C-alpha positions in Angstrom: 29.8 32.7 40.8 31.5 35.7 42.5 29.7 38.8 43.9 28.4 41.0 41.1 28.2 38.3 38.5 24.9 37.5 36.9 23.7 34.1 36.1 23.5 33.5 32.3 19.9 33.5 31.2 20.0 35.0 27.7 21.4 33.7 24.4 23.9 36.6 24.1 26.8 34.3 24.7 27.6 31.6 22.2 28.5 28.1 23.5 32.2 28.7 23.2 34.8 26.4 21.7 33.6 23.0 21.0 36.9 21.3 21.9 37.8 21.5 25.6 40.9 23.6 26.4 43.9 22.2 28.2 42.8 24.1 31.3 39.3 22.4 31.3 39.6 20.1 34.3 36.0 19.2 34.6 35.1 15.8 33.0 32.3 15.8 30.5 29.0 14.4 31.7 28.5 12.5 28.4 30.9 11.1 25.9 30.2 13.6 23.2 31.3 16.8 21.6 29.9 19.2 24.3 31.2 20.1 27.7 28.8 20.2 30.7 28.7 24.0 30.4 27.9 23.8 26.7 25.1 21.3 27.4 23.6 23.6 30.0 23.7 26.5 27.5 22.0 24.4 24.8 19.4 23.3 27.3 18.7 26.9 28.2 18.4 27.8 24.5 15.9 25.0 24.0 13.8 26.1 26.9 13.7 29.7 25.8 12.8 28.7 22.2 10.0 26.4 23.5 8.7 29.0 25.9 8.8 32.0 23.4 7.2 30.2 20.5 4.9 27.5 21.9 6.7 25.0 19.6 8.9 22.2 20.7 12.6 22.4 19.6 14.9 19.4 19.8 18.6 18.8 18.9 20.0 15.5 17.8 23.8 15.1 17.5 25.1 11.9 16.0 25.5 9.9 12.8 22.5 9.7 10.5 21.8 6.6 8.5 21.5 6.8 4.7 19.6 8.6 3.3 20.3 11.3 5.9 17.3 13.4 5.3 15.0 10.5 5.7 16.7 9.5 8.9 16.3 13.0 10.3 12.6 12.9 9.3 12.2 9.6 11.0 13.7 11.0 14.2 11.4 14.0 14.0 8.4 11.7 13.5 9.3 10.0 16.9 8.9 13.3 18.8 5.8 13.6 21.1 4.0 16.2 18.9 5.8 16.2 15.4 3.4 18.8 13.9 4.5 21.4 16.4 8.1 20.3 16.6 11.4 21.5 15.1 14.4 19.1 15.0 17.9 20.2 14.4 19.8 17.0 13.3 23.5 17.4 13.2 26.1 14.8 12.3 29.6 16.4 12.6 31.3 13.2 11.4 29.3 13.2 8.2 29.2 17.0 7.9 25.4 16.9 7.7 22.9 19.4 9.1 19.2 19.0 8.7 16.3 21.0 10.1 13.0 19.2 10.1 9.8 21.1 10.8 6.3 19.7 11.4 3.2 21.0 9.6 2.4 23.7 12.2 6.0 24.7 12.7 6.6 24.9 8.9 3.8 27.5 8.7 5.7 29.7 11.1 9.2 28.8 9.9 9.3 28.7 6.1 12.0 26.8 4.4 13.8 30.0 3.5 14.1 31.0 7.1 15.3 27.5 8.1 17.9 27.7 5.4 19.2 31.0 6.7 19.5 29.5 10.2 21.4 26.6 8.7 23.8 28.9 6.9 24.5 30.7 10.2 25.0 27.4 12.0 27.3 26.1 9.3 29.4 29.2 9.5 29.9 28.7 13.3 30.6 25.0 12.8 33.3 25.8 10.3 34.9 28.1 12.9 35.0 25.2 15.4 32.0 26.4 17.5 29.6 23.5 17.5 27.7 24.5 20.6 27.5 28.2 19.7 26.2 27.3 16.2 23.4 25.2 17.7 22.5 28.0 20.2 22.5 30.7 17.5 20.5 28.4 15.2 17.9 27.8 17.9 17.7 31.5 18.5 17.2 32.3 14.8 14.6 29.6 14.3 12.7 30.8 17.4 12.9 34.4 16.2 11.5 33.5 12.8 8.7 31.4 14.4 7.6 34.4 16.6 5.5 34.2 19.7 2.7 31.7 20.1 
């Protein structure tokens, strides 16, 4: 970081292109669709959503077994406190996006609001911005949930 630059702490910057550019010389930490920088942005978005709402937000990226909704619900059920949790389950290869909310989370994020966040994420994904879509989706879901 050069003098005068601020560290990124807000969600005002999307995750950027999902595919690394030719000039990206840093290796990815994990063998997945996100660069290290994108993972850091997603992690920050998760922390902000958790802190602002008192709920627990999680993101799963990978293939989902058939039926996909049931697989996402099973993953959600394995979280530490499923009633207060929100899971974004994303399978880019299958073109599947599921948002699963626990009982307490559902009272604060009605299905209509979750669907709006999904539409926003899907639009970003269609434009090739997987990380930015996840970040914006987290922000929207947290905004709909409101403060704890």
